[in-house]
C-alpha positions in Angstrom: 3.4 24.9 10.7 4.4 28.5 11.2 5.7 28.7 7.9 2.3 27.9 6.7 0.9 30.7 8.2 3.6 33.1 7.1 3.3 32.0 3.7 -0.4 32.5 3.9 -0.2 35.9 5.5 2.1 37.0 2.8 0.1 35.6 0.0 -3.1 37.3 1.5 -0.9 40.7 1.6 -0.3 40.5 -1.9 -3.7 40.0 -2.9 -4.8 42.7 -0.8 -2.0 45.2 -2.1 -3.1 43.9 -6.0 -6.7 45.2 -4.9 -5.8 48.2 -3.2 -3.8 49.1 -6.2 -6.7 48.6 -8.8 -9.2 50.3 -6.6 -7.2 53.4 -6.0 -5.8 53.8 -9.7 -8.3 52.4 -12.0 -11.9 54.1 -12.5 -15.1 51.9 -11.7 -15.8 51.5 -15.3 -12.1 50.6 -16.3 -11.9 47.6 -13.2 -11.2 44.1 -14.7 -14.3 42.1 -14.4 -12.8 39.7 -11.9 -12.6 42.8 -9.4 -15.4 43.0 -7.4 -17.1 46.5 -7.7 -16.7 46.7 -11.5 -19.5 48.4 -12.9 -20.0 49.5 -16.4 -20.3 53.4 -17.6 -19.7 54.7 -14.0 -16.8 57.3 -13.2 -14.8 57.5 -10.1 -12.7 55.3 -8.0 -13.5 53.0 -5.2 -11.6 55.0 -2.4 -12.9 53.1 0.4 -12.6 49.8 -0.9 -9.0 50.5 -1.6 -8.4 52.1 1.8 -9.7 48.8 3.1 -7.6 46.6 1.0 -4.3 48.6 1.8 -5.2 48.1 5.4 -5.6 44.3 5.1 -2.3 44.2 3.1 -0.4 46.3 5.7 -1.7 44.0 8.4 -1.3 40.9 6.5 2.5 41.7 6.2 3.1 43.2 9.8 1.5 39.5 11.0 3.8 37.7 8.4 6.7 39.6 9.7 5.9 39.4 13.1 5.8 35.4 12.9 9.1 35.3 11.1 10.7 37.3 13.6 9.6 35.1 16.2 10.3 31.8 14.3 13.8 33.5 14.0 14.3 34.0 17.6 13.0 30.9 18.4 15.6 29.1 16.2 18.4 31.0 17.5 17.2 30.4 21.3 17.2 26.8 20.3 20.7 26.6 18.7 22.3 28.5 21.7 20.9 26.2 24.0 22.0 23.2 21.8 25.6 24.7 21.8 25.4 25.4 25.4 24.6 21.9 26.3 27.3 20.3 24.4 
């Protein structure tokens, strides 16, 4: 079950990172139509939206990394217990 959360957080992190990249590097008028905030004939970048997406990406990757670390530690503890018992 933990693998599901790890994969889900990693996917959310990748999607948020893509949105952050789009928001911070592409002008408002040149954003793809599938990206929220797309507006024709406007100038500038969506810095706040990009920063929020970047924070979400970092948090999702940190959460996935923490869950992965806990899973590896639990597996090591289980293996050490099994080898100690017999």
